[in-house]
C-alpha positions in Angstrom: 0.0 0.0 0.0 1.2 3.5 -0.8 1.9 5.7 2.2 -1.2 7.9 3.1 -1.2 11.2 4.9 -4.5 12.2 6.4 -4.6 16.0 6.5 -6.7 18.6 8.3 -6.7 16.7 11.7 -8.3 18.6 14.5 -9.4 15.8 16.8 -7.6 13.0 18.6 -10.1 10.4 17.7 -9.6 11.0 14.0 -5.8 10.9 14.4 -6.0 7.6 16.3 -8.2 6.0 13.6 -5.8 7.2 10.9 -3.0 5.4 12.8 -5.1 2.3 13.3 -5.9 2.1 9.6 -2.3 2.3 8.6 -1.7 6.0 7.8 1.9 7.0 7.5 1.3 10.6 8.5 -1.2 13.1 9.8 -1.4 16.8 8.9 -2.2 19.7 11.1 -3.2 23.0 9.5 -1.7 26.2 10.9 -3.0 28.6 8.3 -5.3 31.1 10.2 -7.7 31.5 7.4 -8.4 27.8 7.1 -11.5 26.3 8.8 -9.3 23.4 9.8 -6.7 25.6 11.6 -5.6 24.3 15.0 -3.4 25.8 17.7 0.2 24.4 18.1 -0.5 23.3 21.6 -3.6 21.3 20.5 -1.6 19.6 17.8 1.2 18.8 20.2 -1.3 17.1 22.6 -2.7 15.0 19.8 0.8 14.1 18.6 1.8 12.9 22.0 -0.8 10.1 21.8 0.3 8.9 18.4 2.8 6.1 17.5 6.3 7.5 17.1 6.6 6.2 13.6 3.6 8.3 12.4 4.9 11.5 10.8 3.3 14.7 12.1 3.2 17.3 9.3 2.5 21.0 9.9 0.7 22.8 7.0 1.6 26.5 6.5 1.0 29.2 4.0 3.7 31.9 3.8 4.6 31.9 7.5 7.4 34.0 8.9 10.4 32.0 10.1 9.8 32.8 13.8 6.2 31.4 13.6 7.5 28.3 11.8 10.2 27.6 14.4 7.8 28.2 17.3 5.1 25.9 15.9 7.5 23.1 14.9 8.7 23.1 18.5 5.4 23.4 20.3 3.5 21.0 18.1 6.4 18.6 17.9 6.3 18.4 14.1 8.5 16.0 12.1 7.9 17.8 8.8 6.4 21.0 7.4 4.3 21.4 4.3 4.6 24.8 2.7 1.6 25.7 0.5 2.3 29.3 -0.4 4.9 31.2 -2.3 7.8 30.3 0.0 11.2 30.9 -1.5 14.0 28.4 -1.9 15.9 30.3 0.7 13.1 30.1 3.2 12.7 26.4 2.7 16.4 25.9 3.3 16.0 27.5 6.8 13.2 25.2 7.9 14.2 23.1 11.0 12.6 19.9 9.7 12.2 18.3 6.2 10.0 20.3 3.8 7.2 19.1 1.7 6.6 21.8 -1.0 3.2 22.1 -2.6 3.2 22.5 -6.4 -0.1 23.2 -8.2 0.8 23.9 -11.8 3.8 23.3 -14.0 4.1 27.0 -14.4 4.9 27.6 -10.7 8.6 26.8 -11.2 10.9 26.0 -14.0 12.2 22.4 -14.2 15.7 23.6 -13.3 14.4 25.4 -10.2 12.5 22.3 -9.1 15.5 20.0 -9.5 17.5 22.1 -7.1 14.7 23.1 -4.7 15.6 22.4 -1.1 12.7 20.2 -0.2 12.5 16.6 0.8 9.4 16.1 -1.3 6.8 17.7 -3.6 3.0 17.6 -3.1 0.9 18.1 -6.2 -2.5 19.6 -5.2 -5.5 21.1 -7.0 -6.7 24.6 -6.1 -9.0 27.5 -6.6 -8.1 31.1 -7.0 -7.3 32.7 -3.6 -7.3 29.3 -1.8 -4.3 27.2 -0.8 -5.7 23.7 -0.4 -8.4 21.6 1.1 -10.7 22.4 -1.7 -11.2 18.9 -3.1 -10.2 20.1 -6.5 -8.6 17.5 -8.8 -4.9 18.1 -9.3 -2.7 17.6 -12.4 -2.0 13.9 -12.3 0.5 14.1 -15.2 2.5 16.8 -13.3 2.8 14.4 -10.4 4.3 11.8 -12.7 6.7 14.3 -14.0 7.8 15.6 -10.6 8.4 12.1 -9.4 11.5 12.0 -11.6 12.9 14.8 -9.4 11.8 14.0 -5.9 9.5 11.9 -3.7 6.1 13.1 -4.7 2.7 13.1 -3.0 -0.6 13.3 -4.9 -3.5 15.3 -3.4 -6.6 17.0 -4.6 -10.0 15.4 -4.9 -8.9 11.9 -4.1 -11.7 9.5 -3.1 -12.3 5.8 -2.7 -14.0 5.8 -6.1 -11.2 7.4 -8.1 -8.0 6.4 -6.1 -7.2 3.4 -8.3 -7.4 5.5 -11.5 -5.4 8.3 -9.9 -2.6 6.0 -8.8 -2.4 4.4 -12.3 -2.3 7.8 -14.0 -0.1 9.8 -11.6 2.3 7.1 -10.2 2.7 8.9 -6.9 5.0 7.9 -4.1 2.4 8.8 -1.5 -1.2 10.1 -1.1 -2.6 13.0 0.7 -6.3 13.3 1.5 -8.4 15.7 3.6 -11.7 17.2 2.6 -13.0 14.0 0.9 -13.0 12.2 4.3 -14.9 14.9 6.2 -18.4 15.2 7.5 -17.7 18.9 8.1 -14.7 21.1 8.2 -12.0 19.5 10.4 -14.2 16.5 11.4 -13.4 13.2 9.7 -16.1 10.7 8.7 -14.8 7.4 10.1 -16.8 5.4 7.6 -15.2 7.3 4.7 -11.8 6.9 6.2 -12.2 3.1 6.4 -13.6 3.0 2.8 -10.6 5.0 1.5 -8.0 2.8 3.1 -9.8 -0.3 1.7 -9.6 1.2 -1.8 -6.0 2.2 -1.5 -5.0 -1.3 -0.3 -6.9 -2.8 -3.3 -5.3 -0.5 -5.9 -2.4 -1.9 -7.9 0.8 0.0 -7.3 4.3 -0.3 -8.5 7.3 -0.6 -6.2 7.4 2.3 -3.8 10.5 4.3 -2.9 9.6 4.8 0.7 7.0 3.2 3.0 7.3 5.4 6.1 7.0 9.1 5.6 8.7 9.6 9.0 12.0 8.6 7.3 11.6 11.2 4.6 14.5 13.7 5.0 
């Protein structure tokens, strides 16, 4: 099974179920404008109850370095996901491995991406003025292209119904899902979570490059 990151976690019970179902990572959103935003202290308390091998990813949009450093420490994050227009220099100053979100091929030139100081890319869909969690289908072909450069997550509109097709087309190293598994903002639907993991396990995949996101560096 490909590694799965369950993003937009706000409740302990959702994080514990993600771990039980075999998730490789959970994501906490620290973007103040997001309806899924949590405080660093709350994320830290949830993280304390999770298996040590489960990666804890903080999701940010154009943070200042002081905020990033504070949140990584208080929330005990293992990785950060940067979803805005963060520069290469900023990414290189992050205290933990960076997952950089790419939405379109026009965001960066191939040369820039090859040298970008990130541990991984995450291909997501998006709407104007929004930075993720929209359920919008992403560019599956772009995911396949980026995989030649770095470990690459596929996100954006993934569901139990389309996940086999998405994996076959995009060839991702890992999957990221949030809004498709919600009953409301920040509240996961446990039936949908179980259904999604059943579908991921059933989907044919090629040999993966990494099975535990926690080792991504």
